[in-house]
ZAMARGU-4260 file (C-alpha; in steps of 0.2 Angstrom, whole numbers, plus 5000, padded with zeros to 4 digits):
<rodrens>
0) 4663/5180/5163 | 4668/5168/5172 | 4671/5153/5163 | 4668/5164/5145 | 4663/5177/5140
5) 4651/5175/5125 | 4649/5158/5117 | 4654/5157/5099 | 4668/5154/5089 | 4687/5150/5093
10) 4693/5151/5078 | 4694/5162/5064 | 4703/5158/5048 | 4690/5145/5043 | 4678/5157/5026
15) 4660/5154/5028 | 4661/5146/5045 | 4645/5151/5054 | 4647/5158/5074 | 4635/5151/5086
20) 4622/5157/5092 | 4628/5171/5108 | 4626/5165/5124 | 4633/5173/5140 | 4640/5189/5144
25) 4660/5207/5146 | 4653/5230/5155 | 4653/5248/5145 | 4667/5253/5142 | 4669/5266/5160
30) 4658/5252/5170 | 4675/5247/5184 | 4672/5241/5198 | 4679/5255/5205 | 4667/5266/5199
35) 4669/5279/5182 | 4686/5286/5186 | 4689/5279/5168 | 4675/5285/5157 | 4682/5300/5153
40) 4701/5295/5148 | 4705/5295/5128 | 4708/5279/5132 | 4694/5274/5138 | 4685/5281/5122
45) 4693/5278/5110 | 4692/5257/5113 | 4674/5262/5113 | 4676/5267/5095 | 4682/5249/5089
50) 4668/5240/5081 | 4665/5258/5070 | 4685/5257/5063 | 4687/5238/5062 | 4670/5240/5051
55) 4678/5255/5038 | 4694/5246/5039 | 4685/5230/5032 | 4681/5239/5021 | 4691/5250/5016
60) 4704/5233/5014 | 4698/5227/4994 | 4705/5248/4987 | 4722/5242/4994 | 4724/5225/4987
65) 4739/5232/4977 | 4748/5242/4994 | 4746/5224/4999 | 4755/5208/5001 | 4750/5201/4984
70) 4749/5179/4988 | 4764/5170/4985 | 4776/5183/4990 | 4785/5184/5003 | 4784/5194/5016
75) 4792/5202/5032 | 4776/5211/5042 | 4787/5225/5057 | 4783/5235/5072 | 4787/5241/5091
80) 4777/5236/5105 | 4759/5233/5102 | 4761/5234/5082 | 4777/5220/5085 | 4761/5209/5093
85) 4749/5213/5078 | 4762/5209/5065 | 4766/5193/5075 | 4745/5189/5072 | 4746/5194/5056
90) 4762/5182/5049 | 4753/5168/5055 | 4739/5171/5051 | 4745/5175/5031 | 4756/5160/5032
95) 4741/5148/5039 | 4732/5151/5028 | 4743/5149/5010 | 4747/5164/5003 | 4767/5165/5006
100) 4781/5162/5018 | 4778/5178/5032 | 4788/5184/5048 | 4787/5194/5061 | 4799/5205/5069
105) 4802/5222/5078 | 4810/5235/5071 | 4823/5233/5082 | 4827/5218/5077 | 4829/5213/5057
110) 4835/5201/5050 | 4841/5216/5035 | 4852/5205/5026 | 4840/5192/5022 | 4827/5193/5007
115) 4810/5199/5007 | 4799/5203/4992 | 4792/5216/5003 | 4788/5223/5023 | 4774/5229/5032
120) 4778/5240/5043 | 4765/5245/5056 | 4768/5263/5062 | 4753/5271/5070 | 4765/5288/5075
125) 4774/5287/5059 | 4787/5294/5069 | 4794/5278/5079 | 4813/5278/5078 | 4816/5261/5073
130) 4805/5260/5062 | 4812/5274/5051 | 4827/5268/5053 | 4822/5248/5047 | 4814/5258/5030
135) 4826/5267/5025 | 4840/5255/5028 | 4828/5243/5014 | 4823/5257/5004 | 4827/5255/4987
140) 4831/5235/4988 | 4814/5228/4996 | 4796/5234/4991 | 4789/5245/5008 | 4772/5246/5015
145) 4766/5258/5027 | 4750/5255/5036 | 4750/5273/5049 | 4737/5284/5057 | 4745/5300/5053
150) 4746/5305/5034 | 4759/5320/5039 | 4775/5310/5048 | 4789/5305/5042 | 4787/5288/5035
155) 4778/5296/5021 | 4793/5301/5013 | 4800/5284/5018 | 4788/5272/5011 | 4785/5264/4995
160) 4766/5261/4998 | 4755/5268/5012 | 4740/5263/5018 | 4731/5280/5030 | 4721/5274/5042
165) 4715/5290/5050 | 4699/5288/5057 | 4708/5276/5068 | 4724/5289/5076 | 4721/5290/5092
170) 4727/5303/5109 | 4731/5292/5120 | 4750/5284/5127 | 4742/5268/5126 | 4733/5261/5110
175) 4720/5250/5107 | 4710/5256/5092 | 4723/5259/5081 | 4733/5241/5079 | 4717/5233/5081
180) 4711/5242/5066 | 4727/5238/5058 | 4724/5221/5059 | 4709/5218/5056 | 4710/5228/5039
185) 4727/5214/5036 | 4714/5202/5039 | 4700/5208/5026 | 4716/5206/5014 | 4717/5189/5018
190) 4700/5184/5018 | 4700/5178/5034 | 4688/5194/5045 | 4674/5183/5050 | 4658/5190/5046
195) 4652/5191/5065 | 4666/5201/5071 | 4659/5219/5073 | 4647/5213/5083 | 4658/5202/5094
200) 4667/5218/5095 | 4649/5225/5102 | 4649/5213/5114 | 4665/5213/5122 | 4662/5233/5123
205) 4642/5231/5128 | 4643/5213/5144 | 4649/5215/5161 | 4670/5211/5166 | 4668/5194/5179
210) 4665/5202/5197 | 4680/5202/5205 | 4693/5200/5189 | 4699/5218/5195 | 4704/5214/5212
215) 4715/5198/5204 | 4735/5203/5209 | 4741/5193/5193 | 4738/5193/5177 | 4742/5179/5163
220) 4737/5178/5146 | 4736/5164/5133 | 4735/5162/5116 | 4738/5147/5101 | 4745/5154/5084
225) 4741/5169/5076 | 4730/5175/5096 | 4746/5171/5104 | 4748/5191/5098 | 4734/5193/5106
230) 4737/5184/5123 | 4756/5199/5120 | 4747/5210/5119 | 4733/5209/5131 | 4748/5208/5145
235) 4758/5225/5138 | 4740/5234/5139 | 4738/5229/5159 | 4756/5231/5161 | 4760/5251/5150
240) 4738/5256/5158 | 4736/5248/5176 | 4757/5243/5179 | 4750/5225/5183 | 4759/5211/5185
245) 4755/5201/5172 | 4760/5189/5158 | 4758/5180/5143 | 4763/5164/5133 | 4758/5152/5120
250) 4743/5141/5131 | 4752/5125/5127 | 4770/5132/5134 | 4761/5138/5150 | 4760/5119/5155
255) 4781/5117/5154 | 4786/5129/5168 | 4775/5146/5171 | 4761/5135/5175 | 4771/5139/5195
260) 4769/5153/5197 | 4749/5155/5192 | 4739/5152/5214 | 4724/5159/5220 | 4724/5181/5219
265) 4729/5177/5200 | 4718/5174/5184 | 4723/5165/5167 | 4713/5173/5153 | 4712/5161/5135
270) 4710/5170/5122 | 4702/5156/5109 | 4699/5137/5112 | 4709/5129/5125 | 4721/5117/5125
275) 4712/5098/5132 | 4712/5100/5152 | 4722/5118/5156 | 4706/5125/5165 | 4704/5111/5176
280) 4722/5115/5179 | 4721/5129/5181 | 4710/5129/5194 | 4719/5116/5203 | 4732/5130/5210
285) 4718/5144/5214 | 4719/5156/5201 | 4704/5163/5192 | 4699/5153/5173 | 4694/5163/5160
290) 4690/5158/5145 | 4686/5174/5131 | 4674/5165/5116 | 4672/5176/5108 | 4683/5182/5091
295) 4701/5185/5098 | 4701/5201/5091 | 4687/5205/5102 | 4694/5195/5118 | 4707/5210/5115
300) 4694/5221/5118 | 4688/5215/5135 | 4709/5212/5140 | 4708/5232/5138 | 4692/5237/5147
305) 4703/5225/5158 | 4718/5233/5158 | 4707/5252/5161 | 4697/5242/5177 | 4710/5238/5183
310) 4722/5255/5181 | 4703/5263/5189 | 4702/5250/5206 | 4720/5259/5211 | 4720/5275/5207
315) 4728/5277/5190 | 4727/5287/5176 | 4727/5277/5160 | 4731/5295/5147 | 4749/5296/5160
320) 4755/5281/5160 | 4773/5280/5171 | 4788/5282/5159 | 4777/5279/5145 | 4775/5293/5126
325) 4765/5291/5113 | 4781/5285/5100 | 4797/5284/5104 | 4811/5292/5094 | 4827/5291/5098
330) 4842/5304/5099 | 4854/5299/5082 | 4869/5292/5096 | 4883/5298/5082
</rodrens>
Protein backbone atom coordinates (compact mmCIF):
# COMPACT_ATOMS: atom_id res chain seq x y z
CA UNK A 1 0.00 0.00 0.00
CA UNK A 2 2.90 2.37 -0.51
CA UNK A 3 0.82 3.84 -3.27
CA UNK A 4 -2.21 1.59 -3.64
CA UNK A 5 -3.80 -0.57 -0.97
CA UNK A 6 -5.27 -2.84 -3.59
CA UNK A 7 -6.11 -2.61 -7.22
CA UNK A 8 -9.82 -2.26 -7.77
CA UNK A 9 -12.34 0.43 -8.48
CA UNK A 10 -12.96 3.70 -6.72
CA UNK A 11 -16.55 4.22 -7.80
CA UNK A 12 -19.42 2.23 -6.36
CA UNK A 13 -22.27 4.31 -7.72
CA UNK A 14 -22.54 2.27 -10.93
CA UNK A 15 -24.70 -0.84 -10.81
CA UNK A 16 -23.40 -3.99 -12.45
CA UNK A 17 -19.83 -2.81 -12.95
CA UNK A 18 -17.22 -5.54 -12.80
CA UNK A 19 -14.25 -5.19 -10.50
CA UNK A 20 -10.77 -5.51 -11.98
CA UNK A 21 -8.61 -8.27 -10.58
CA UNK A 22 -7.13 -7.48 -7.17
CA UNK A 23 -3.54 -6.39 -7.25
CA UNK A 24 -1.23 -5.36 -4.47
CA UNK A 25 -1.64 -5.13 -1.03
CA UNK A 26 -3.35 -3.95 3.86
CA UNK A 27 -1.75 -6.66 8.69
CA UNK A 28 -4.16 -8.86 10.17
CA UNK A 29 -6.07 -6.56 12.48
CA UNK A 30 -3.75 -6.77 15.43
CA UNK A 31 -0.43 -6.99 13.65
CA UNK A 32 1.09 -3.58 13.86
CA UNK A 33 4.61 -2.26 13.75
CA UNK A 34 4.39 -1.90 17.52
CA UNK A 35 3.54 -5.54 18.08
CA UNK A 36 0.35 -7.20 19.21
CA UNK A 37 -0.89 -4.73 21.85
CA UNK A 38 -4.04 -3.92 19.88
CA UNK A 39 -5.14 -7.51 19.29
CA UNK A 40 -7.05 -7.91 22.54
CA UNK A 41 -9.00 -4.65 22.45
CA UNK A 42 -12.74 -4.62 21.88
CA UNK A 43 -12.11 -2.26 18.97
CA UNK A 44 -9.75 -4.69 17.22
CA UNK A 45 -12.06 -7.67 17.67
CA UNK A 46 -15.14 -5.77 16.51
CA UNK A 47 -13.31 -4.19 13.60
CA UNK A 48 -12.38 -7.66 12.31
CA UNK A 49 -16.03 -8.79 12.04
CA UNK A 50 -17.03 -6.20 9.44
CA UNK A 51 -17.11 -8.46 6.35
CA UNK A 52 -19.66 -10.75 7.99
CA UNK A 53 -21.67 -7.82 9.35
CA UNK A 54 -21.77 -6.17 5.94
CA UNK A 55 -22.95 -9.33 4.25
CA UNK A 56 -25.70 -9.75 6.80
CA UNK A 57 -26.83 -6.13 6.45
CA UNK A 58 -26.97 -6.44 2.66
CA UNK A 59 -29.04 -9.60 2.96
CA UNK A 60 -31.44 -7.92 5.41
CA UNK A 61 -31.98 -4.76 3.36
CA UNK A 62 -34.86 -6.04 1.19
CA UNK A 63 -36.84 -6.96 4.30
CA UNK A 64 -36.57 -3.38 5.57
CA UNK A 65 -37.67 -1.73 2.33
CA UNK A 66 -40.85 -0.26 3.83
CA UNK A 67 -38.96 1.18 6.82
CA UNK A 68 -36.36 2.99 4.72
CA UNK A 69 -36.78 5.93 2.32
CA UNK A 70 -38.81 5.28 -0.79
CA UNK A 71 -37.77 6.66 -4.19
CA UNK A 72 -38.89 10.26 -4.55
CA UNK A 73 -39.18 11.01 -0.83
CA UNK A 74 -37.47 14.14 0.44
CA UNK A 75 -35.20 12.80 3.14
CA UNK A 76 -32.87 14.01 5.85
CA UNK A 77 -30.36 11.64 7.46
CA UNK A 78 -28.96 12.54 10.84
CA UNK A 79 -26.69 11.36 13.62
CA UNK A 80 -23.85 12.52 15.84
CA UNK A 81 -20.13 12.07 15.41
CA UNK A 82 -19.41 8.92 13.42
CA UNK A 83 -23.09 8.44 12.61
CA UNK A 84 -23.25 11.93 11.12
CA UNK A 85 -20.35 11.15 8.78
CA UNK A 86 -22.13 7.97 7.65
CA UNK A 87 -25.25 10.08 7.13
CA UNK A 88 -23.30 12.45 4.88
CA UNK A 89 -22.05 9.56 2.76
CA UNK A 90 -25.50 8.00 2.46
CA UNK A 91 -27.13 11.31 1.56
CA UNK A 92 -24.77 11.91 -1.35
CA UNK A 93 -25.20 8.35 -2.63
CA UNK A 94 -29.00 8.56 -2.56
CA UNK A 95 -29.27 11.94 -4.22
CA UNK A 96 -26.72 11.13 -6.91
CA UNK A 97 -28.62 7.93 -7.66
CA UNK A 98 -31.62 10.10 -8.54
CA UNK A 99 -33.78 8.69 -5.74
CA UNK A 100 -34.75 11.99 -4.18
CA UNK A 101 -33.42 15.12 -2.53
CA UNK A 102 -31.41 14.06 0.50
CA UNK A 103 -29.68 16.14 3.16
CA UNK A 104 -27.51 15.25 6.14
CA UNK A 105 -27.23 17.13 9.42
CA UNK A 106 -25.74 16.63 12.86
CA UNK A 107 -28.74 16.01 15.10
CA UNK A 108 -27.90 19.11 17.14
CA UNK A 109 -28.00 21.33 14.04
CA UNK A 110 -31.09 19.91 12.37
CA UNK A 111 -33.36 22.56 10.76
CA UNK A 112 -36.55 21.43 12.45
CA UNK A 113 -38.75 23.86 10.52
CA UNK A 114 -37.72 22.41 7.16
CA UNK A 115 -40.14 20.04 5.44
CA UNK A 116 -39.10 16.41 4.86
CA UNK A 117 -41.03 13.27 4.04
CA UNK A 118 -38.80 11.20 6.27
CA UNK A 119 -35.97 11.63 8.77
CA UNK A 120 -33.54 8.73 9.18
CA UNK A 121 -31.56 8.72 12.43
CA UNK A 122 -28.43 6.61 12.79
CA UNK A 123 -27.67 5.86 16.45
CA UNK A 124 -25.66 2.91 17.74
CA UNK A 125 -26.55 3.41 21.38
CA UNK A 126 -30.13 4.67 21.03
CA UNK A 127 -29.43 6.98 23.98
CA UNK A 128 -27.68 9.99 22.43
CA UNK A 129 -29.39 13.09 23.77
CA UNK A 130 -29.38 15.16 20.59
CA UNK A 131 -30.90 12.35 18.53
CA UNK A 132 -33.62 11.67 21.07
CA UNK A 133 -34.44 15.37 21.31
CA UNK A 134 -34.71 15.67 17.54
CA UNK A 135 -36.99 12.64 17.18
CA UNK A 136 -39.23 14.02 19.92
CA UNK A 137 -39.43 17.41 18.20
CA UNK A 138 -40.47 16.06 14.78
CA UNK A 139 -42.72 13.32 16.11
CA UNK A 140 -46.18 13.47 14.61
CA UNK A 141 -45.13 15.81 11.79
CA UNK A 142 -42.46 13.86 9.91
CA UNK A 143 -42.11 10.09 9.53
CA UNK A 144 -38.95 8.85 11.22
CA UNK A 145 -36.77 5.77 10.95
CA UNK A 146 -34.10 4.89 13.49
CA UNK A 147 -31.26 2.55 12.54
CA UNK A 148 -30.01 1.29 15.90
CA UNK A 149 -27.75 -1.26 17.56
CA UNK A 150 -29.84 -1.91 20.66
CA UNK A 151 -33.61 -2.35 20.65
CA UNK A 152 -33.83 -1.89 24.42
CA UNK A 153 -33.15 1.84 24.38
CA UNK A 154 -35.27 5.04 24.54
CA UNK A 155 -35.14 5.66 20.79
CA UNK A 156 -37.57 2.76 20.31
CA UNK A 157 -40.40 4.84 21.79
CA UNK A 158 -39.71 7.88 19.62
CA UNK A 159 -39.19 6.58 16.07
CA UNK A 160 -42.01 5.49 13.78
CA UNK A 161 -39.93 2.73 12.17
CA UNK A 162 -36.95 0.77 13.45
CA UNK A 163 -34.12 -1.12 11.80
CA UNK A 164 -32.22 -3.04 14.47
CA UNK A 165 -28.64 -4.07 13.66
CA UNK A 166 -27.97 -5.70 17.03
CA UNK A 167 -25.47 -8.11 15.47
CA UNK A 168 -23.27 -5.08 14.73
CA UNK A 169 -23.59 -3.44 18.14
CA UNK A 170 -20.31 -2.82 19.94
CA UNK A 171 -18.72 -2.73 23.38
CA UNK A 172 -16.02 -0.33 22.20
CA UNK A 173 -16.34 3.41 22.73
CA UNK A 174 -14.73 3.93 19.32
CA UNK A 175 -17.23 2.98 16.61
CA UNK A 176 -16.19 0.73 13.76
CA UNK A 177 -18.53 -2.03 12.65
CA UNK A 178 -21.90 -0.50 13.56
CA UNK A 179 -21.29 2.61 11.50
CA UNK A 180 -20.04 0.77 8.43
CA UNK A 181 -22.78 -1.84 8.71
CA UNK A 182 -25.46 0.86 8.85
CA UNK A 183 -24.01 2.47 5.73
CA UNK A 184 -23.84 -0.92 4.01
CA UNK A 185 -27.53 -1.43 4.77
CA UNK A 186 -28.38 1.94 3.24
CA UNK A 187 -26.20 1.31 0.20
CA UNK A 188 -27.87 -2.05 -0.33
CA UNK A 189 -31.29 -0.40 0.00
CA UNK A 190 -30.25 1.99 -2.75
CA UNK A 191 -28.99 -0.86 -4.93
CA UNK A 192 -25.45 0.51 -4.76
CA UNK A 193 -23.48 -2.22 -3.00
CA UNK A 194 -20.86 -3.60 -5.40
CA UNK A 195 -20.54 -7.36 -5.64
CA UNK A 196 -16.94 -7.20 -4.43
CA UNK A 197 -17.61 -5.17 -1.26
CA UNK A 198 -17.23 -8.01 1.25
CA UNK A 199 -14.17 -9.32 -0.60
CA UNK A 200 -12.60 -5.87 -0.38
CA UNK A 201 -13.36 -5.72 3.36
CA UNK A 202 -11.51 -9.00 3.84
CA UNK A 203 -8.60 -7.65 1.83
CA UNK A 204 -8.55 -4.52 3.99
CA UNK A 205 -8.21 -6.74 7.06
CA UNK A 206 -5.72 -9.22 5.67
CA UNK A 207 -3.08 -7.19 3.90
CA UNK A 208 -0.23 -5.37 5.67
CA UNK A 209 -0.23 -1.67 6.35
CA UNK A 210 2.62 0.12 4.57
CA UNK A 211 5.83 -0.05 6.62
CA UNK A 212 6.41 3.09 8.64
CA UNK A 213 2.98 4.59 8.02
CA UNK A 214 2.01 4.32 11.69
CA UNK A 215 5.07 6.40 12.60
CA UNK A 216 3.81 9.46 10.72
CA UNK A 217 3.06 12.50 12.84
CA UNK A 218 0.18 13.97 10.87
CA UNK A 219 -2.57 12.39 8.75
CA UNK A 220 -4.82 13.95 6.12
CA UNK A 221 -7.71 11.99 4.63
CA UNK A 222 -9.32 13.01 1.36
CA UNK A 223 -12.53 12.00 -0.38
CA UNK A 224 -14.78 13.00 -3.24
CA UNK A 225 -18.57 12.98 -3.28
CA UNK A 226 -19.86 10.36 -0.86
CA UNK A 227 -16.36 9.39 0.24
CA UNK A 228 -15.80 12.82 1.77
CA UNK A 229 -17.89 11.64 4.73
CA UNK A 230 -15.71 8.53 4.94
CA UNK A 231 -12.57 10.69 4.96
CA UNK A 232 -14.00 12.73 7.83
CA UNK A 233 -14.75 9.54 9.72
CA UNK A 234 -11.24 8.22 9.08
CA UNK A 235 -9.75 11.37 10.57
CA UNK A 236 -12.09 11.08 13.55
CA UNK A 237 -10.93 7.48 14.17
CA UNK A 238 -7.31 8.66 14.20
CA UNK A 239 -8.11 11.38 16.73
CA UNK A 240 -10.26 9.17 18.97
CA UNK A 241 -8.12 6.04 19.08
CA UNK A 242 -4.60 7.42 18.79
CA UNK A 243 -4.79 11.15 19.68
CA UNK A 244 -3.30 11.90 16.27
CA UNK A 245 -3.20 15.18 14.40
CA UNK A 246 -5.66 14.22 11.69
CA UNK A 247 -7.68 16.24 9.21
CA UNK A 248 -10.08 15.57 6.35
CA UNK A 249 -11.08 17.51 3.26
CA UNK A 250 -12.81 17.15 -0.09
CA UNK A 251 -9.92 16.25 -2.38
CA UNK A 252 -10.37 19.20 -4.73
CA UNK A 253 -10.54 21.64 -1.81
CA UNK A 254 -7.38 20.28 -0.21
CA UNK A 255 -5.25 22.22 -2.69
CA UNK A 256 -6.96 25.49 -1.75
CA UNK A 257 -5.00 26.05 1.45
CA UNK A 258 -4.88 22.88 3.57
CA UNK A 259 -2.02 21.39 1.58
CA UNK A 260 0.15 24.14 3.08
CA UNK A 261 0.45 22.16 6.35
CA UNK A 262 1.50 18.97 4.54
CA UNK A 263 5.17 18.15 4.90
CA UNK A 264 7.66 15.34 5.48
CA UNK A 265 6.66 13.13 8.37
CA UNK A 266 3.00 13.32 7.39
CA UNK A 267 0.74 11.16 5.25
CA UNK A 268 -2.07 12.02 2.87
CA UNK A 269 -4.57 9.21 2.33
CA UNK A 270 -7.02 9.26 -0.57
CA UNK A 271 -10.23 7.20 -0.31
CA UNK A 272 -11.34 6.57 -3.87
CA UNK A 273 -10.14 8.02 -7.15
CA UNK A 274 -7.67 10.89 -6.79
CA UNK A 275 -7.99 14.08 -8.84
CA UNK A 276 -5.47 14.39 -11.65
CA UNK A 277 -2.10 15.71 -10.50
CA UNK A 278 -2.82 15.55 -6.76
CA UNK A 279 -0.43 12.69 -6.07
CA UNK A 280 2.46 14.61 -7.58
CA UNK A 281 1.58 17.73 -5.59
CA UNK A 282 1.49 15.80 -2.31
CA UNK A 283 4.75 14.00 -3.01
CA UNK A 284 6.37 17.36 -3.72
CA UNK A 285 5.66 18.39 -0.13
CA UNK A 286 7.70 15.46 1.19
CA UNK A 287 4.65 13.74 2.69
CA UNK A 288 3.70 10.13 2.03
CA UNK A 289 0.95 9.53 -0.50
CA UNK A 290 -1.42 6.59 -0.01
CA UNK A 291 -4.24 5.94 -2.48
CA UNK A 292 -6.66 3.34 -1.12
CA UNK A 293 -8.22 1.86 -4.26
CA UNK A 294 -10.38 -0.75 -2.59
CA UNK A 295 -14.05 0.11 -2.33
CA UNK A 296 -13.92 3.30 -0.25
CA UNK A 297 -15.87 1.73 2.63
CA UNK A 298 -13.22 -0.99 2.79
CA UNK A 299 -10.70 1.85 2.66
CA UNK A 300 -12.25 3.13 5.88
CA UNK A 301 -11.46 -0.26 7.44
CA UNK A 302 -7.81 0.34 6.51
CA UNK A 303 -7.99 3.71 8.28
CA UNK A 304 -9.54 2.06 11.35
CA UNK A 305 -6.67 -0.40 11.46
CA UNK A 306 -4.17 2.39 11.03
CA UNK A 307 -5.70 4.21 14.00
CA UNK A 308 -5.24 1.11 16.18
CA UNK A 309 -1.69 0.65 14.91
CA UNK A 310 -0.79 4.23 15.82
CA UNK A 311 -2.45 3.79 19.22
CA UNK A 312 -0.36 0.67 19.84
CA UNK A 313 2.81 2.44 18.74
CA UNK A 314 2.08 5.21 21.25
CA UNK A 315 1.15 2.85 24.07
CA UNK A 316 -2.51 3.94 24.08
CA UNK A 317 -5.54 1.81 24.84
CA UNK A 318 -8.12 2.35 22.06
CA UNK A 319 -10.85 1.03 24.37
CA UNK A 320 -10.27 3.95 26.73
CA UNK A 321 -10.10 7.02 24.52
CA UNK A 322 -9.41 10.27 26.31
CA UNK A 323 -12.45 12.32 27.39
CA UNK A 324 -14.90 10.04 25.51
CA UNK A 325 -17.82 7.82 26.50
CA UNK A 326 -19.74 5.29 24.43
CA UNK A 327 -22.77 7.57 24.22
CA UNK A 328 -23.17 11.28 24.87
CA UNK A 329 -26.00 11.69 27.34
CA UNK A 330 -26.51 15.30 28.41
CA UNK A 331 -28.20 16.55 31.53
CA UNK A 332 -31.44 18.46 31.11
CA UNK A 333 -30.54 22.15 31.09
CA UNK A 334 -33.83 23.14 32.69
